[in-house]
C-alpha positions in Angstrom: -0.1 0.0 0.0 2.9 2.2 0.8 4.2 1.7 -2.9 1.1 2.8 -4.2 1.0 6.0 -2.4 4.7 6.5 -3.2 4.0 5.9 -6.6 1.1 8.2 -6.7 3.3 11.4 -5.1 6.1 10.5 -7.8 3.5 10.5 -11.0 1.7 13.8 -9.7 5.1 15.6 -9.2 7.0 14.1 -12.1 5.3 16.5 -15.0 6.9 19.5 -12.7 10.2 18.1 -12.1 10.7 17.2 -15.8 9.9 20.9 -16.5 12.8 22.2 -14.4 15.1 19.6 -16.1 13.7 20.6 -19.4 14.4 24.6 -18.6 18.2 24.8 -19.1 18.3 27.6 -21.7 16.4 30.3 -20.7 15.6 32.8 -23.2 13.2 35.6 -22.7 11.0 38.2 -24.9 9.4 41.2 -23.8 7.3 43.4 -25.7 4.5 46.0 -25.3 1.8 47.3 -27.3 -1.6 49.3 -27.4 -4.7 48.4 -29.0 -5.0 52.3 -30.0 -2.5 55.0 -31.0 -4.9 57.8 -31.1 -7.8 58.3 -28.6 -10.5 61.0 -27.5 -10.6 62.4 -24.2 -13.1 59.9 -22.2 -12.3 56.8 -24.3 -10.2 54.0 -22.8 -7.6 51.9 -24.5 -5.7 48.8 -23.5 -1.8 48.6 -22.8 -0.4 44.9 -22.8 2.7 43.8 -21.8 3.8 40.1 -22.8 6.9 38.0 -21.6 7.6 34.6 -23.5 10.0 32.1 -23.0 11.3 29.1 -21.1 12.1 30.8 -17.9 11.5 28.9 -14.5 10.7 32.1 -12.2 8.4 34.6 -12.9 10.2 37.8 -13.6 9.6 40.9 -11.9 8.5 43.7 -14.8 9.0 47.6 -14.1 5.9 49.4 -15.5 6.4 52.8 -17.1 5.0 55.8 -15.2 0.9 55.7 -15.8 0.2 58.9 -13.9 -1.2 60.5 -16.5 -4.2 57.9 -17.0 -7.1 56.6 -14.9 -6.4 52.7 -14.5 -9.9 51.2 -14.6 -8.9 47.7 -14.8 -5.8 45.0 -14.9 -5.4 41.5 -15.8 -3.2 39.1 -15.7 -3.0 35.8 -18.0 -0.5 33.1 -18.3 -0.1 30.3 -21.4 2.0 27.1 -21.2 3.4 25.4 -24.1 5.2 22.0 -23.9 6.4 20.9 -27.2 9.7 18.9 -28.5 11.3 18.5 -24.5 11.3 22.5 -24.5 8.4 24.6 -22.5 7.3 27.9 -23.3 5.4 30.2 -20.9 4.0 33.4 -21.9 2.5 35.9 -19.5 0.4 38.7 -20.5 -0.7 41.7 -18.5 -3.8 44.2 -20.0 -4.4 47.4 -18.5 -7.3 49.5 -19.2 -6.8 53.0 -19.3 -8.7 56.4 -19.0 -6.7 59.3 -19.9 -6.7 62.4 -17.9 -6.2 65.1 -20.2 -5.5 65.9 -23.8 -1.9 65.5 -25.3 0.8 62.9 -26.5 2.1 60.5 -23.9 4.8 58.1 -23.8 4.5 54.4 -22.5 7.6 52.7 -21.6 9.8 51.4 -22.0 9.0 48.5 -19.7 11.8 46.8 -17.8 12.5 43.6 -16.8 15.4 42.0 -15.0 16.1 38.4 -15.2 19.3 36.5 -14.3 21.4 39.4 -14.2 20.2 40.5 -17.7 17.8 43.6 -18.6 15.5 43.5 -21.0 13.3 46.9 -22.3 10.3 47.5 -24.4 10.2 50.0 -26.7 8.5 53.4 -26.0 4.9 53.6 -27.3 3.3 57.0 -28.0 -0.5 57.5 -27.7 -2.1 60.8 -28.7 -5.2 62.1 -26.5 -7.3 64.3 -28.5 -10.1 66.4 -27.0 -13.5 65.6 -26.8 -16.3 68.1 -27.9 -19.0 65.5 -25.9 -17.0 65.6 -22.7 -18.6 67.9 -20.1 -17.7 66.8 -16.8 -13.9 66.5 -16.0 -12.5 63.1 -15.8 -11.5 61.7 -12.2 -7.9 62.3 -11.2 -7.4 59.2 -9.3 -9.4 55.8 -8.4 -12.4 56.7 -6.4 -11.9 56.3 -2.7 -14.9 54.7 -1.0 -15.7 56.6 2.0 -18.5 56.4 4.1 -20.6 58.8 5.9 -22.9 57.3 9.0 -22.7 53.9 7.4 -23.8 54.9 3.9 -21.4 54.4 1.0 -20.9 57.2 -1.3 
C-alpha cells in the first residue's frame, strides 16, 4: 500500500520535475503594445505587456509611469506550452486605461530584470484628442469609497 502511495506522489510531481530539468536554456522576449494609437478624451484603451520564454521563475517587471491615466482594470493571464522537450510560458498583463487630459503621452519602456540581464520594450506613444462631448472632468485618481453614517458614497 505504501508503494502505491509513493508511486502516486511520484507521478503527480513528475511533470513538474520534468519542466525544471528541461528548462536549461532560458530565453525571454518582452514586448508591449497599445490597441489604439489615438483616442478621444473619455475613451479607454488597452496597454498590453507580454513576457514569453522558457523561464523557470516568473520575472518581475517595472512598469512605466502611468500617472497621466486612470487605471480602470488590470488582468494577468498565463499560457504554458510543452513541445519537443522544451516548454514555453507566456504571461500577459493587460491594463485598461483612461486618459486624464488631452496631449501626447509616452508609455515605456517596460523593464524586466532576469538572471542578471535587463530587457526593455520600445516606448509607445498615444495621442489623446480633446472630446467635444465630454462635459464633466475625468477623475484624477481611483475613486475612494468613504462612508458617512454607514452609507457608501
